[in-house]
C-alpha positions as CSV (number, residue, x, y, z in Angstrom):
1,M,-42.7,30.8,-79.8
2,A,-40.0,29.0,-78.8
3,K,-41.8,26.8,-76.8
4,I,-43.5,25.8,-79.7
5,N,-40.6,25.0,-81.4
6,Q,-39.5,22.9,-79.0
7,R,-42.7,20.5,-79.1
8,V,-42.4,20.8,-82.8
9,L,-38.3,19.8,-82.5
10,H,-39.5,17.0,-80.0
11,A,-42.1,15.6,-82.1
12,A,-39.5,15.7,-84.7
13,V,-37.2,13.3,-82.6
14,I,-40.0,11.1,-81.5
15,V,-40.8,10.7,-85.0
16,A,-37.5,10.1,-86.4
17,A,-36.8,7.4,-83.9
18,L,-39.2,5.3,-85.0
19,V,-38.3,5.4,-88.6
20,P,-35.7,2.5,-88.0
21,V,-37.8,0.1,-86.2
22,T,-40.4,1.0,-89.3
23,W,-38.3,0.7,-91.4
24,L,-36.8,-2.7,-90.4
25,A,-40.5,-4.1,-90.3
26,V,-41.1,-3.2,-94.0
27,D,-37.9,-5.0,-94.8
28,S,-38.9,-8.0,-92.8
29,A,-42.2,-8.0,-94.2
30,M,-40.8,-7.7,-97.8
31,G,-37.9,-10.3,-97.7
32,R,-35.5,-7.7,-97.9
33,L,-32.9,-8.9,-95.2
34,G,-30.5,-10.5,-97.0
35,A,-29.1,-14.2,-96.9
36,N,-29.0,-13.9,-93.0
37,P,-32.0,-12.6,-92.0
38,I,-31.7,-13.3,-88.3
39,E,-28.5,-11.9,-88.0
40,T,-29.4,-8.4,-90.3
41,L,-32.2,-8.0,-87.3
42,L,-29.4,-8.6,-84.7
43,H,-27.1,-6.1,-86.3
44,R,-29.0,-3.4,-87.0
45,T,-31.5,-3.3,-83.6
46,G,-28.4,-3.4,-81.7
47,W,-26.6,-0.9,-84.2
48,W,-29.7,1.2,-83.4
49,G,-29.3,1.1,-79.8
50,L,-25.6,2.0,-79.5
51,T,-26.4,5.1,-81.7
52,F,-29.8,6.5,-79.2
53,L,-26.9,5.5,-76.2
54,M,-24.3,7.8,-77.8
55,L,-27.0,10.6,-79.0
56,T,-28.6,10.3,-75.4
57,L,-24.9,11.1,-74.2
58,A,-23.9,13.8,-76.4
59,V,-27.2,15.7,-75.1
60,T,-25.5,17.2,-72.2
61,P,-22.1,18.4,-73.8
62,L,-24.2,20.0,-76.7
63,R,-26.3,21.9,-74.0
64,Q,-23.0,22.9,-72.4
65,L,-21.2,24.1,-75.6
66,T,-24.4,25.8,-77.0
67,G,-25.9,27.0,-73.7
68,I,-29.5,25.8,-75.3
69,G,-31.0,24.4,-72.1
70,W,-34.0,22.7,-73.1
71,L,-32.3,20.3,-75.2
72,V,-32.1,18.1,-71.8
73,K,-35.9,17.6,-72.6
74,L,-34.5,15.5,-75.4
75,R,-32.3,12.9,-73.0
76,R,-34.9,11.0,-71.7
77,T,-36.7,10.2,-75.1
78,L,-33.1,9.4,-76.6
79,G,-32.7,7.4,-73.6
80,L,-35.5,5.3,-73.7
81,Y,-35.2,4.7,-77.2
82,A,-32.0,3.1,-76.8
83,F,-33.4,1.2,-73.7
84,F,-36.1,-0.1,-76.7
85,Y,-33.7,-0.7,-79.8
86,A,-31.6,-3.1,-77.2
87,T,-34.6,-4.6,-75.4
88,L,-35.4,-5.3,-79.1
89,H,-32.7,-6.6,-79.8
90,F,-32.3,-9.0,-76.9
91,S,-35.8,-10.2,-77.9
92,V,-34.8,-11.1,-81.4
93,Y,-31.8,-12.8,-80.0
94,I,-34.2,-15.0,-77.5
95,G,-37.0,-15.3,-79.3
96,I,-36.1,-15.7,-82.9
97,D,-32.5,-16.8,-82.8
98,Q,-32.8,-19.4,-80.3
99,F,-36.9,-19.7,-80.5
100,F,-36.8,-19.6,-76.0
101,A,-34.7,-22.1,-75.4
102,W,-34.2,-20.9,-71.9
103,E,-31.4,-23.8,-71.2
104,Y,-29.6,-23.1,-73.8
105,I,-29.8,-18.9,-73.4
106,V,-28.8,-19.0,-70.0
107,E,-25.8,-21.0,-70.6
108,D,-25.0,-18.9,-74.0
109,I,-25.0,-15.6,-71.2
110,A,-22.8,-17.3,-68.7
111,E,-20.0,-18.9,-71.4
112,R,-20.1,-16.2,-74.2
113,P,-18.4,-13.4,-73.0
114,Y,-19.9,-11.0,-75.7
115,I,-23.4,-11.7,-74.7
116,T,-22.8,-11.5,-71.1
117,L,-21.5,-7.7,-71.5
118,G,-24.7,-7.1,-74.0
119,F,-26.7,-8.9,-71.2
120,A,-24.9,-6.9,-68.6
121,A,-25.2,-3.6,-70.5
122,L,-29.3,-4.0,-70.5
123,L,-29.7,-4.5,-67.4
124,I,-28.1,-1.5,-66.4
125,M,-30.1,0.2,-68.5
126,L,-33.2,-1.7,-67.0
127,P,-33.6,0.7,-63.6
128,L,-32.6,3.9,-65.6
129,A,-35.5,3.1,-67.6
130,L,-37.9,2.4,-64.6
131,T,-36.3,5.9,-63.0
132,S,-36.6,8.2,-66.1
133,T,-40.2,9.6,-65.1
134,K,-40.1,12.9,-62.9
135,T,-42.3,11.3,-60.8
136,M,-39.3,9.1,-59.8
137,V,-36.6,11.8,-59.5
138,K,-38.8,13.6,-57.5
139,R,-38.9,10.1,-54.8
140,L,-35.3,9.7,-55.5
141,G,-34.3,12.8,-55.0
142,G,-32.0,14.8,-57.9
143,K,-28.6,13.7,-56.5
144,R,-29.4,10.0,-56.0
145,W,-31.1,10.3,-59.8
146,S,-27.9,11.9,-61.0
147,R,-25.7,9.2,-59.3
148,L,-27.8,6.3,-60.8
149,H,-28.5,7.6,-64.0
150,K,-24.4,7.9,-64.4
151,L,-24.7,4.2,-64.9
152,I,-25.3,4.7,-68.7
153,Y,-21.5,5.3,-69.2
154,G,-20.9,1.8,-67.4
155,S,-23.5,0.4,-70.0
156,A,-22.1,2.5,-73.0
157,V,-18.7,1.0,-72.6
158,L,-20.2,-2.7,-72.4
159,G,-22.2,-2.3,-75.5
160,V,-19.1,-0.8,-77.5
161,I,-16.9,-3.6,-75.9
162,H,-19.9,-6.2,-77.0
163,F,-20.0,-4.9,-80.9
164,F,-16.3,-5.1,-81.0
165,W,-16.0,-8.8,-79.6
166,L,-19.2,-9.5,-81.6
167,V,-18.1,-8.4,-85.1
168,K,-14.6,-9.8,-85.0
169,A,-13.2,-8.9,-88.6
170,D,-14.7,-5.5,-89.7
171,L,-13.4,-3.4,-86.8
172,R,-14.6,0.0,-88.3
173,E,-18.2,0.4,-87.0
174,P,-17.3,-0.5,-83.7
175,A,-13.9,1.3,-83.6
176,I,-16.8,4.4,-84.4
177,F,-18.9,4.2,-81.5
178,A,-15.6,3.5,-79.6
179,A,-14.3,6.9,-80.7
180,I,-17.4,8.7,-79.9
181,L,-17.9,7.2,-76.3
182,T,-14.2,8.1,-76.2
183,L,-14.7,11.7,-77.0
184,M,-18.3,11.9,-74.6
185,L,-15.8,10.6,-71.4
186,G,-12.8,12.8,-71.9
187,Y,-15.4,15.8,-72.4
188,R,-17.1,15.0,-68.9
189,I,-13.6,13.7,-67.4
190,S,-12.1,17.6,-68.2
191,R,-15.1,19.3,-67.3
192,S,-15.3,17.7,-63.8
193,F,-11.3,17.9,-63.6
194,A,-11.8,22.0,-64.6
195,R,-14.2,22.1,-61.7
196,G,-12.3,20.6,-59.1
197,R,-9.4,22.9,-59.8
198,R,-12.1,26.2,-59.9
199,R,-13.0,24.8,-56.3
200,E,-9.6,24.1,-55.2
201,S,-8.7,27.7,-56.4
202,Q,-11.8,29.5,-54.6
203,R,-10.9,27.5,-51.4
204,S,-7.7,28.7,-51.4
205,D,-8.2,32.3,-52.1
206,R,-10.9,32.1,-49.1
207,D,-8.1,30.7,-46.8
208,R,-5.5,33.2,-47.6
209,S,-8.2,35.5,-47.1
210,S,-8.7,34.5,-43.8
211,R,-5.2,34.5,-42.7
212,R,-4.7,37.6,-42.9
213,P,-4.2,39.9,-40.3
214,T,-6.3,42.2,-38.7
215,L,-4.8,45.5,-37.6
216,H,-5.2,47.0,-35.3
217,P,-6.4,50.9,-35.1
218,I,-3.9,52.2,-33.7
219,Q,-1.4,50.5,-36.6
220,R,-3.6,52.0,-39.3
């Protein structure tokens, strides 16, 4: 029964993750993207890319706090959707906004810092998406795979800064993303620090135990 519920939830997440792009496609077909449709496309695809990135980062703390181990299975799906929407965001930029003017696109990426950071965030996500399968986990080994996928934090930081520099005026949305990211990173840092303190305490206990003098039978 539990496995069925897990599968239902996983399927629901997959379907729900497709709602934003479906909604965007319908709005585009119906001409409901406002006075500046390209800007709307860029904003909405980028917003959902960041949202799914934050949801991906939220899986581990939620699993650890609730003890629901199978939540980890959602992390790969959410991460892939984060990459999907980020790729869609960049595709709108190069295909619709710039109409594949590669010389100008390269110049834009090199000279405009917020585009540079956004592009860097997407590049960081690429190897994470490519190594998200169970086969790649086995090939890389658990430790190397885990170290590689810690790059998601760097991608999230760059994505949030990209959003801040992009909007310039109304900073409420990027500020919310920044607050969520700070909370996620703060949780991980505090948990890592607590683990380090526990290991140090256990090491000290072992050292004290090994230094205790062994009493001679007569002394006993």
